[in-house]
Residue, then its C-alpha position, 0 to 999 in steps of 0.5 A: m500500500e501507498l502510505d501518506q501523512l497529513d497534518v491539520k493546521t490549528a486543528f482545535l479551532h475547527g471544533r464547534l462548541q456545545e456549551e456556553i463559554f465566556m472568556t475575558q478579552p484577550e490581551g491586545y484586543v481589549d475594547s477600550m469602550k467596554p474593557r470589563h466586558v467578556c466574550l462569548l465563544k462561538k468556536s473552540l480555542y486552544g486551552l479549552r478542555q472541550s477542544p480535543r473532543q469537539w475537534y474529534l466530533r467535527f472530524d468524525e462527522f465529516m468522515i461519516t458524511n463522506g462515506f467512510m466507516r468508523c471502526n468499532y474497535d478503534c474509533c480513530v480508524y476510518f475506512k472505505l470499501l472501494e471498487d475491486a474490493l480495495y480499501i482505503y484507510l485513514l488513521l487519526y492521532v489528534d491532528d496527525m493522519l496516515i492514509a493507506c491505500k493501494r491506489r495513489d489516485e484514491i489517496e489524492k482524492l481524499k486529500v482534496m476532500l480533506n483540504s476542502e473542509f480543513d486547513m491541511k499540510d500535506l507531508g507526502t510519503a510517510k517518513k516519520i510520525l510520533g517519533i517513529e521513523i518509517k523506512r520502506n524497501r519496495t524491492k523486498g516488500e518491507i517496512f521498517l519501523s524504528q525510533e533510532r533518532y528519538l532514543t539517540k536524543v534520550l541517551e544524549t540528554y542523560k549523558m549515556l552515549d559514551s556508556k559501555p553497551v550490554l547485551t540484554p535489557l536487564a541482567a539476572h543479578f538485579k533483584l529489585s524490591n521496595q527494600l532497596c528504596p531510600k529509608t534515611d534522609e541521607e539516602k533520599l537526598d542522594i537520589k533526589n536529583v536523579p531524573y528517574a521518572n523522566v527516563v522511565g517515561c522516555l523508555m516506556y514511550a519507546m517500549v509501547l511503539t517499537r521496542p517490545d524487547l524493553s517490555h519486561s525491564v520497563s515493567v520492573v523499573s516503573r514500579y519504583v517511580a514514586q521512591p527509587g533507590r540507587e539500585h533501581w537507578r543502576a537498573v535504569k542505566w543498564i537499560m540505557r546501556y542496552l539501548h546504546g548497543s541496539l539503537s538501530h533495532g526496530l520492527v520489520y513488516g513485509k511479505f518476506k516472512g512467507r507466513s500464511d498462518g494469520l493471527l497467532g498469539f504467544v503467552d507466558s508468565d513469571y510466577a510470583g516474580d514481584l518480590d514485594r507482593r508476590r504477584s506474577l507477571t503477565g506477558f503476551m504478544f501477537m503476530y500476524e503473518g509472522c510480523l509482530i503487531n501487539w505485545k504487553a507485559s504487566l503485573q497481574h491484579v491477583v496473587a496466583l497460588s500456582t504456576t498453573e493459575a498464573e499461566y491461566t490468568t495470562a491466557t485469559e488476558a491474551v484471549k481478551e486481546a485476541l478477540w479485540l484484534q480479531g474484531l479489528l482485523g475483521e472490520l478492516g477486511v481481513r477475516q479470521k475464523s479463529v486465533t491460535i494462542h501458544c502457551d508453554s504450560s500443559s496444565a493451563i492448556h488442559l484447564c482452558k479446554n476442560p470445564a471440569h474443575h477440581e479442588r486445586t482450581k475451584h478458588i479461581d475467579i469465575k471471570l477468568h473462566f470465560i476463556i473456556n467458552e471461547v475455546s469451546k466455541g472455536a473462536v480461540k485455540m490453545a496450543k503447546v509451544h516448546i520453550d525454544e520457540h517461545p518469543a514471549d519468554m523475554l516479556t516476563k523475565a531476564v533471560p541470558s543473552a543467547k536466549f534473548n537473541i533467539c526471542l528477538d529473532l522469533a519476534g522479528l525485531s532486528s536492525l535494518 
């Protein structure tokens, strides 16, 4: 598909206000005859809490009126079915837009339509959006997404560009817990000026967009943002040292994968991995035609009493995500009868398939058992995966460098 980028100039000024809002006369435009009068706003302005919402409503109304459908699974995705069973897609992020279609003339038509209603800036072929660099190789049929410039700037800001690179985001010797938080006034003063929260926020932004390899490490260090200690800060610097050696890493999408197995999921958990409250860690990733499209690593909300329960809880979260992805793909014209989710726990798989509960699992919350219904309906299939072919392993624990590189390769994360 062709991929173009647009930007809306002064987007929030296009919104129509539904409330009656008054404001003081702006500086430089005060009426000398009525200096104490206020203005009644007719349209939204920057600074109003209503402005983002009103801009979206205005844009949504315009797209629906012009024959586009709004996706029910993501309200910022619009699509239209063209002749010859082709689709044109528009993705909106506040005032930034991406348009994707196989036909260049349809993209140009949509640009003209948008320009007739809004003041648009045509940025041409998409090369960078929201800090994500987009590189295309049409010969190989590949798209490469990375945040090399963004991460280089982060390392430069926090003076880590001269650091010694390491091979993994978090080493096994880091045993982080609340016991390492500062307790004395001297320790608190020592860590006071460390930009811990800022760095973790920068790392989290990269992890969410293009760096799933940071998921486990960022999940661990983000638990101590409120009160970090020196050891927590050393772990954060270790992550930045890893980034220094992997700045060019990114996600590769394309036909070269040669896969035709549709949507696949991989789930894993780390039983009682949280040293403070003994909660387990949930990790899952989804791949479409061999390309990574979705991932998550987070602490579970309940304390699991066994590895089976931890894996079962993780599988439940993954099934919910799978149903959402299945619905999203279906609306965008990609039909998928069922989703196969791979798990390395045989006991969790048996529990998903067998509705007969015994005394060891009867305490599990009833809301987790909805997975049994989805498996019985055929919407989701649970399958066993060998640990050596399990890319989600890197989302839940600090693994050795050799295993970590295998996970990276399985997930399709590489340099251009």
